[in-house]
Legacy VTK file of the C-alpha trace (Angstrom):
# vtk DataFile Version 3.0
C-alpha trace
ASCII
DATASET POLYDATA
POINTS 159 float
0.032 -0.041 0.022
1.340 3.475 -0.959
1.919 6.209 1.644
-0.753 8.377 0.215
-3.369 5.391 0.564
-2.134 4.731 4.139
-2.623 8.330 5.069
-6.181 8.353 3.698
-7.168 5.147 5.452
-5.516 6.416 8.610
-7.722 9.658 8.422
-10.710 7.475 8.058
-9.790 5.342 11.079
-9.273 8.504 13.106
-12.628 9.877 12.090
-14.413 6.669 12.647
-12.858 6.379 16.166
-13.804 9.875 16.865
-17.386 9.442 15.894
-17.711 6.322 17.981
-15.927 8.109 20.911
-18.472 10.942 20.390
-21.458 8.656 20.546
-20.308 6.943 23.660
-19.311 10.283 25.283
-22.972 11.348 24.753
-24.140 8.256 26.606
-21.585 8.631 29.524
-22.017 12.346 29.854
-25.818 12.782 29.837
-27.968 10.133 28.282
-27.593 7.484 30.980
-27.942 10.232 33.630
-31.197 11.336 32.091
-32.497 7.778 31.873
-31.429 7.099 35.494
-33.638 10.075 36.667
-36.712 8.526 34.937
-38.770 6.079 36.835
-37.199 2.567 36.344
-39.918 1.292 34.143
-39.526 4.242 31.880
-35.661 4.229 31.941
-35.726 0.465 31.106
-38.262 0.914 28.112
-36.280 3.896 26.742
-33.028 1.880 26.829
-34.473 -1.201 25.524
-35.678 0.977 22.654
-32.352 2.498 22.233
-30.704 -0.940 22.047
-33.107 -1.971 19.169
-32.699 1.180 17.157
-28.926 1.298 17.469
-28.742 -1.966 15.286
-28.639 -0.031 12.110
-26.493 0.008 9.059
-25.156 3.585 9.874
-23.924 3.019 13.444
-22.807 -0.676 12.878
-21.062 0.412 9.603
-19.104 3.099 11.531
-18.446 0.809 14.464
-17.421 -2.330 12.709
-16.049 -0.562 9.625
-13.720 1.303 11.635
-12.631 -1.969 13.191
-11.942 -3.684 10.013
-9.913 -0.672 8.699
-8.038 -0.566 12.042
-7.224 -4.220 11.781
-6.152 -3.793 8.178
-3.816 -0.842 8.940
-2.527 -2.478 12.133
-1.426 -5.754 10.492
0.075 -3.636 7.695
1.975 -1.503 10.276
3.235 -4.664 12.064
4.720 -5.783 8.800
6.568 -2.530 8.532
7.622 -1.598 12.063
10.672 0.479 10.656
8.180 2.989 9.663
7.933 5.665 12.442
4.145 5.891 12.115
3.647 2.051 12.621
3.746 2.174 16.397
0.929 4.815 16.384
-1.130 2.755 13.925
-0.663 -0.292 15.939
-1.619 1.480 19.135
-4.687 2.887 17.557
-5.779 -0.468 16.062
-5.197 -2.107 19.416
-6.995 0.500 21.556
-9.866 0.485 19.221
-10.120 -3.294 18.877
-9.648 -4.214 22.508
-11.007 -1.043 24.243
-13.970 -0.552 21.987
-15.038 -3.517 20.160
-14.043 -6.255 22.740
-15.339 -4.269 25.724
-18.683 -3.788 23.678
-19.023 -7.356 22.846
-17.972 -8.858 26.262
-19.529 -6.272 28.600
-22.104 -3.949 27.038
-23.956 -6.425 24.726
-24.518 -9.122 27.456
-25.884 -6.253 29.592
-28.077 -5.073 27.005
-29.348 -8.627 26.432
-30.024 -9.093 30.150
-31.954 -5.787 30.038
-33.907 -6.671 26.971
-35.303 -9.947 28.876
-36.874 -8.122 31.619
-40.400 -6.656 31.937
-39.809 -2.953 32.553
-42.757 -2.820 35.005
-41.470 -5.713 37.119
-39.551 -5.698 40.290
-36.947 -7.802 38.736
-36.653 -5.199 35.912
-35.913 -2.465 38.496
-33.263 -4.534 40.285
-31.648 -5.224 36.799
-31.971 -1.531 35.947
-30.134 -0.451 39.008
-27.071 -2.802 38.274
-27.332 -1.938 34.576
-26.955 1.777 35.029
-23.820 1.589 37.085
-22.137 -1.381 35.082
-23.084 -0.487 31.509
-22.097 3.181 32.079
-18.769 2.300 33.621
-17.936 0.023 30.728
-19.161 2.676 28.312
-16.572 5.168 29.863
-13.954 2.518 29.071
-14.852 2.187 25.565
-15.404 5.767 24.959
-11.999 6.633 26.282
-10.481 3.813 24.209
-12.028 5.157 20.974
-10.865 8.688 21.791
-7.318 7.387 22.402
-7.486 5.363 19.267
-8.431 8.430 17.364
-5.463 10.204 18.941
-3.103 7.541 17.940
-4.246 7.528 14.385
-3.822 11.271 14.285
-0.310 11.070 15.687
0.499 8.551 12.996
-0.321 11.288 10.582
1.867 14.010 12.233
LINES 1 160
159 0 1 2 3 4 5 6 7 8 9 10 11 12 13 14 15 16 17 18 19 20 21 22 23 24 25 26 27 28 29 30 31 32 33 34 35 36 37 38 39 40 41 42 43 44 45 46 47 48 49 50 51 52 53 54 55 56 57 58 59 60 61 62 63 64 65 66 67 68 69 70 71 72 73 74 75 76 77 78 79 80 81 82 83 84 85 86 87 88 89 90 91 92 93 94 95 96 97 98 99 100 101 102 103 104 105 106 107 108 109 110 111 112 113 114 115 116 117 118 119 120 121 122 123 124 125 126 127 128 129 130 131 132 133 134 135 136 137 138 139 140 141 142 143 144 145 146 147 148 149 150 151 152 153 154 155 156 157 158
């Protein structure tokens, strides 16, 4: 791959990582707080709806498209570690894949599935919701920071 193409793909990875970081930032900084102020049944119902609507081509395309591009760039950079940009690309790819994609799949998605299985008006739902708010938001902080750091690493690779 030529240097120009690598730069273009690195810019796209930085932008994708930044977009995902922004989405996660919104949830960490105000969405989950707002949902937590609602009665449990309303907060659960709202989050259950969000978790259905988020499964769409635009969001998933950015989330997983950035992952695919990060992996492609990361493996290419590993094969060319003499390039001073390589370490930043590998760091960006690793941060995005582990801190964003793996955390999402291992922590946030199972929490979403558990929340989807409860009746919002039930006592069980309220108990699940209380734990969900804390756990999901904490893991969301992790993946948001990882996506932001990945974006920064991709940017450093360009400068």
